[in-house]
Structures are given as C-alpha cells and as structure tokens.
N, C-alpha and C positions, 0 to 999 in steps of 0.2 A: 667258681667262688670269687666274689668281688674282694677288693682290698680297701683299707682305710688310710687316708692321708691326713696328717695333722700339720697345719701351717703354724710354725713356731718362730718367735723372734721378739726383740725388744719393742717397746711402743713406737708407733708412727713409722714403721718401715713399709707399710702397704699390705699387711696381711689380709685385711677385709676386702681390699680392692682386688687382690689375687683370688680370694674366695669367690667374689661376685663374678669374676672373669671365668672361673672354672665352672661355676653353677650355670652361668648364662643369663642370670637375672640379678638385679640390684636388690638383694635380700638384706645384706648386712649394711648397717649405717656406716657411712664414710665421711670423715671430716678431717681438717688439718690439725685439730686438737689431739694431742697424744692421749692414749688411754680411753678411746671411745668404746671399744669392745670390752665387755666385762664377763659375760657368760660364754660358754663354749656352744657353738651351733654346728649341727651335723646336717648335711644335705647331699643328695645325689649330684654327682658332677660328671663332666665329660671333657676329655682332652683328645680331640680327633677321634681315633678308634678305641681309646681307652675309656672304660666306664668304672667309676669307683665312688666311694663316699669320702667327702672332704670335711674336715673339722676346722672351723675358724676359732681361734683362741685369743684370750686377752694377752696384751704385751707382757713379756717376762720382766719382772722387776724384783730387785733384791731388797726384800722388806720382811719385817717380823710377821709371824704367822697370824696373830690376832687382828692385824690391821687389814683394811680393805685391799690394798695391793697384795698383801700376803695371802688372803683368801682367794684372790684372783689367780695367784701363782699356783695354788693347790689345784684349782680347776684345770690349769694348763698342764700340770704334771699328770693329772688323770687322763687328759687327752693323749699325752705321750705314751702312757701305758696301753691305751686302747688301740693306738695306730699301728699299722703294718709298715708305714713309710713316713718319714718326716721331711717336710720342706722347711729347712732352716733358712729364714729370710733375713737378709741384711740390706741396708740402704747403700747402694753403690754411689749415690750422689754425695752423701756426707762421710763415707768411709767407715772404717771400723771404730767402734766405741769400746770402752772397757767392759760394758755389759755384754757385748757380743762375744767376747772371749770367755767370760764367765759362763754364759749359758751354752756356749758351744761345748764346754766340758760336761755340762749336765746332759746334753743330747748324746754326746759320745758315750757316756757311762750307761745310757739306757740300752745300748747294744742294738738299736733298731737301724735299718738302712736309712741313709740320709742323702738328700739332694740339696746342695747349697745353691740357693736362689739369690742372685744379686739383682734386686729390684731397682726401679727408677734408672735403668741403664740408658734411657733416651736422653738424660740430662747432660748438659755440658760439663766436662770434667769427671764423668762417671767412670771412665776407663781406669783412673788411678784407684778409686775405691774398689773396683772389681778385682784389680791385681792384689790389693791389700787382703782381700778375702781368702787368698791362698794360705795366709798365715794361720787360719783357723784349723788347718789340717783335716778338713772334711771333704777333700777332693776338689775337682774343678768347679769353680763357680759358673752357674748358668745365667748369662745376662738376659733379663726380661724387662718388659715394661707392662705391668699389670693394667695400667691405665689405658694404654693404647694397643694392647694385644700383641706386642712384639716379643719374639723369642719363644713363642709357644711350641714350635716344632722341636727346638733343642730341648725344651723341658720334657716333651713326650719321650724323646730318645733317652734322656737321663733316667726317667722313671723305669723304662724297660731294662736299661742297663743295671739299675739298682735292684730290681725285683726278679729279673729273668723273664723271658718271653712267656713261659708256661703260666707263671703266676699273674703277670700283667694282663694276659688275654684270657684268663680263666673265666668260665661262664658264671654269671650271677644267677643263682637259683630263684631269687625273689624278684629280680628286676628292680630298676631304679624307682624309689618311692619319692614322689613329689610332695613338697610341703603343702601345697594347695592344689587340688585337682581342678584345674580351670575348666575342664570340659564338662564338669557336673553342673546341673541346674542348681544355682545357689540361692536365688531369691524367688521363691514361688515355684510351684510345679503345677502345670496344667492338668486338669482331670479329664481323661479321655471319655470315660463312662460316668455320667453324672449320677447314675443310680447305683453305682458300685460302692461298697464300703469295705475295702481290703483290710486284712488283718495287719497289725503293726509288725514290722520285721525287726526283731531284736538282734539280728546278726550283722546288720550293716554297720560300717565304721561310723564313729560319731566325732564331730569336731566341737571342742569346748574352749572358749576364750575366758580368761580370768582377768577381770578389770577392777579398777577402784582408784581411790586417791593414793598418793604416795604413803608408804609405811603402814598400809592397812594389813599387810601380811599375805600378799598374793603369792610370792615366790615360796614362802614358807608353807603355804597351803598346798601347792603343787608338790613340793618335796615330801610332805606328809602323805599325800595321796599315793604317790608312786613308791614310797618307802626308801628313798635314797636322797643324798645331798646332791641332786642334779643341778640345781640353780643356786646362784650366789645370793646369800641372805646376810642380814646384819641389822644393827640398830640404826644405821644411817638411812635417811630418807632418799629415795630416788636412785637406788643401786641399779635396778634394771633399766636398760636403755633400749636394746633391741627386743622385738617380739620373738621369743624363742619357742619353738615347738618341741614337745616331748611326746614320744610314742609310749603308750601304756596299754596294758591288757587288764580289763576289769571284768571278772566273772566270765571269761571267754570272749569278751567283746573288745574289738580294737578301738581305742580312743586316742585322739590326738589332742593334747592340751596345749594351749597357747598362753604363755606368760607375757604380760604387756607392761609397759612402763606406766608408772603412776600418773594420773591426769589431774593437774592442778587447774585452777580457774584460768580462763583464757587471758585475762588481763595480767596475770602473773607470769605467763610464759613469754619470756623475752629472748632468751638465747636460742640461736639457730639449732643447736644440737637437741635441745628439749622439744622444739617444734617438730623436728624430724622424728623423735621418739614417739610423740603423741600421734603423728600421722601414721606411723607404723602400727600403733595400737588400734587406731580407727580402722585400718585395713584388716587387721585380725578380726575385729568385730564383724565387719561386712562379710567375711568368709566363714565365720563360725555358724553353728546351728544353735547351740546353747551358749548363753553368756552368764557366767557366775559373777555377780556384783558383790565384791568383798567390802563389807562395811566394818569399821572399827566399832565394836560394841560399846566402848567407853565414850565415844563421841559420834553416835550414829546420826544419819539423816542431815548432814551438812548440806548447804545449798548445792555444792559440787556433786554430791552423791545423787541428788535428784536430777541434776542436769545430765549426768552419765546415764542414769536409768531412762530418762526421756529420749536420749539419743538412740539407745538400744531398741526402744519400742518403735521409734520412727523408722529405724532400719529394718524392722520386721523380724528381729531375732527373738528367741525365746529366753526371757530372763529368769534367773533364780538368785535369791538374795542369801548370802552367807554372813551372819553376824559373827565376826571373828573375835578372838581374844576373850572368849566367854569365861576363861579361867581367872580373869582379873575382876570379875563382877562379884560384888559382895551380896547384893540382894537380887538373885536371879529371877525369882517368881514375880516380884513387882515389876522389874524391868521388862520381862517377857510380855506381860500384859500390856505395858505401855508401848512396846515396839509393835505388837500386833495391831493396836489401835492406830498408830502412826502410819503403818504400812498401808492399811486400808484407806486412810484419809488422804495421804500424800501421793499415792499411786492409783488413782481411780481408773485410769485407762487400762490397767491390767488387773482388774479386780480378782482377788483370790490367788495372787502370786505366791509361789512356794518360797517360804523364808525359814531358814534353818540356823540354829545356834551351833557354832563349831569352835574348836580351839585347835589351830594348826600346830601349836607348840606341844600339846599333850596328845593330839590325835583324836580328841573327843568329837563325836557327831559326824565323822566323815562318811560312814555308811548311810546315815540318814540324808546327808547332802547328795550323795550319788543316787539314792532312791528318788529324791525330789527332782533331780536332773532327768532321770528316765521318765518319770511321770509327766513332767512338763514337755519333754520331747514327743511323747505319745499324743498329747493334746495338740501340739504344734503341727503334727502330721495328720490330725483328725479330718475325716471326710464324712459328710452327712448326705444321704440320698435326697434327691429332689422331691420325692414323694413326701418324706418326713418333713422337709422344710416347708412345703406348701400346706400341709395339714397344720403345722405350727402357725403359719401365717394367717390361716382362716380364723383361728382362735384369737390371734392378736388383733386382727381387723374388727372382729365382732366386739372385743372388749374395749379397745382403744383405737379407733380409726384415725387416719391422718387428718390434720386440721384443714379448714378452708383458708385459702389465701386469695385476697382481693375478691371475695365473694364466690369463688369457684373451689369446689372440693377437690382435693388431690386423690387420685386413684392409684392403688398398687395392684398390679396384675399377678405377678408371681415372683419367686425368689429361687435362685439356684447357686450352688457352690462352684466357683470357677477355678479356685486355686487352693493349694495347701502351702504350708511352710512360709508364712503364717496362713491360717484359714482366711480365704477371701470370698466374698459373696456378691452376687450381682442381683440388684432389685430392679425389676422392670416397673416403671411407674409413669404417670403423666406429669409433665413439667418438672423434671428433676432439678432444674436450676433454682426453683423457688421452694423446694422441700426444706423445712426448718431443720437445722443441725440438731436441735434438741430431740426431734422425733427420730432422727437417724441414730442418735446415742441410745434412745429408748429401745429401738430395734436391736442394736448391738448387745445391750445389757440383757434384754429378754432372751435373745438367742444364746448368749453365753450361759445363762441359768438353765434354759430348757435342755440344752445338749451337753451340759457339763464340760465347758471349755474354760476353766479358770486359769488366770495367770499368763495368758498369751495375748498379743495384739490381734485384733480382728479387723479386717479390711471390709468396708461396705461401699460398693460402687453403685451409683444410681444411673440407670439407662432408660431411654424411651424408645419405643418402636417407631420406625420411620412411617410417616403418613404418605401413602402412595399418591394421594391427590394434591399434596402440597405443591404450590407453584403453578398449578394449572388455572388458567382463566376460566371464569364461570361462563358456561355455554348458555346461550339464549335460544 
C-alpha cells in the first residue's frame, strides 16, 4: 500500500519546487512571488526506491475564513487530514518566522508523522537558519535544496525513519498514476483497416479540460460535477493558476478533469505569472480529448470566447459549450433561442456543436452536459468505411463536380479516412494545389451531414498520385 505526503509551510519556502523535484517534472508553477500555489495538487512521486503520492499545497497564512487566503488555508488543512506523512518546509536562508512557529503547532496537533525540511540549504548563511529550525520541536531538520536536488538521500532516510520500513516500502496496489499518459496517441489515431468500423468503447478513461474566461465558473462547475469542494472558488476573478487534474468516476467510467486558469485577451496578459498560467492551460487543452468551453450566460460570446473556441478547434480537440450561470437568467426561453442562433452563426467550423445550459451553483443541467460530452466523444472517435465514403463521393460528384481551373477540370478519384480523434480524410485528386478552398469546405460540410458528425473538427487533406513518367525525356 502506498502512502501520501503533504508538503506544508508558509508562502515562498519552495514547496512547489520540492513537489516538482519529487514528481520529476515541472508540473506546478514556480515563481519568486509569494502565494503562487492556491489549489492542492496530487501526483505520483518517486524518491529513489520510495514510491508515493505527494500533495502540493498553498502557503499557510493566518487569515479569516471568508477571505481568499483563509479559503486557501482550508484546502491545506484538508491535505493535512488526507496525508500519512507531512513535509513541514521552512526557508533555511531567511530563518524562522513567527508564522513558522504558529503552523508548526497546527501540524503537531494533527498527530501525523512529520519530517522537518530546511529548504534552500545551498544559500550562504543557511546554516544559521537550519539550526534555528530545531526550536520548532519537530525533530532534526533535513537540509535540502529542491532547486538543485541536494540532500535527497537524507530526505529518503528521514521518510523511512518516520514511517518505518514496512510502511515506506509497502506495495502499491494500483501503481503510480501519471497525470498525462505521454505514451498514448494524443493527436489523431491511424486506422489500420480502412474498411473496419469498430464499436465505441465506453470503458476507456476520458480526459476532459474545462476552459473559459476568468470568473466564468470553471472551478465551481468541476466541484459540482464531482460533488465536493475540491477546487478553490470565490467571487474573485483569476483564482485558479495551475492546471489542476481531478480524478472522477462517472457511471463506472474513469474521468480525469483538468481545471485551467481563466484566459484573458492576449494584449491584457502582461504579468509573467499569468503568462505561465495560460501556457499551463494551453498544455491541458492539447492533452485533453474533450474540452468544455464555459461561457457566462449573462455575457456570452465575447471576442475572447470565440478565440478560445477557435484555438480548441485548430488543436483538433472535441469542444462542448456550457452556458453557465443559467440561474441568473430572467428570460430563459428567449435567450436560449438567441444563443442557438449565435452558436450556429459564430462557430460554422464545428456546425452542430453540443451546447448545454447549466448552473454550477445549483447543479442544474450537469447530467445533460455529461451526456453531450459522451455524444461528442463518440463522434470524435467515429470511423467510416472506405466503401461508404466512395459511394457518398459518387453522389457528390454527380450532383456538384469540382470546378474547372484555368480551363482544365479537376478530377477527384477516391476518398478514405486516415485518422480519427479528430476524423481526418484523404482525398485523392488531380492538382490539389489549385483546388478551391470553397469546394473543400463543401466536401467537409456534406460529409458531416451524410455521416452524422456534428460538432467536431474535420480534417481534409488533398493528395495526388505520383506520375511514373514525370521527369522522363520524350523518346523519339
């Protein structure tokens, strides 16, 4: 059985840097600004021969419960309750602060085993701060440098001493779960048999990213879906910074939800920390299968909403729109008809996109949202046999053949599906470089209607067969 380690401490002592060191990847955002981390993040970690789950937490701050620092502290207290071992982290370079002593009492009262980590031990003058750490009464401080990887063998020995060898080396039944399975095919899957149409597998795990502008209700929506206050929420815009993954089981299917930072217009993003947050959100989009675009129903379809949707479509992800805050709408029937018209008009590249009205605050519409997600995922994985495609192509060419360019008619020979996730088709034709884009769009839209593939991007690649006589001199 594996164990959980929570990294606890006041702001800016290097908790996220230590988290990244243990995980082996730069997942958590790191900056010199205090209070970068706000939500708690859980990930599989490795320390030499020890394997465990590590929880990155927000900096402990002494603040009133309704305030943002107070809500961050509540998340940290939850992490303490979940953990089997606590890494109480202090800054050896700056020495002990009053908050260190206050929070050491909180950790001591929890009754959990504690390892006192004196981070930034590589700095000049850190020896004095490390000796000061003895005053906390949490045992011998372990000098480490999370930034440079120093002191990790001593940290390993301290973990074994705190938990005992039997618990520290206990077998993990489930094995370490990675946040993103890098080995999987993420963008497009080749089709081995072009005539096969395999059934949709509804047992496979599903990755869903939730994106949108700041304060659209993304974190509140995820909390409503999973039924617990897992993510930090509030009236303030821009609370979420890291892209946090949450494991969830819906009707027996494993789902990994990714909460992302709100994306403002590019011209307004000036601070380095916000740029890092947006980059983290873009990375979550690229590794997701379904992307739920959360729109504020009171101010829907701002320019930034459309740019986010266009980015998702260009990345080849399967989009679903959630009109949130529906409980604040006074005239729902009139607005619903208006939103449907705008959706079709403003997003023609994914005609028929699934759009659902929800209220994350009251829990209304969440089942319909997940049904729309599954329906879109099925279309995104859709495969059409080559025989059906070419029978469809015969009808298209008879009804509306391609135009003539420079006096020469374009010829289309056949079409086949080469990819799924999203559906990608290869059209064999003469002179693909001069094929009008309007005719390519006509083929895409006709194909979408004929094979019932609404709401997902469709890739259409034009190819020509090689001329075996090209380049040969004419023989006399």
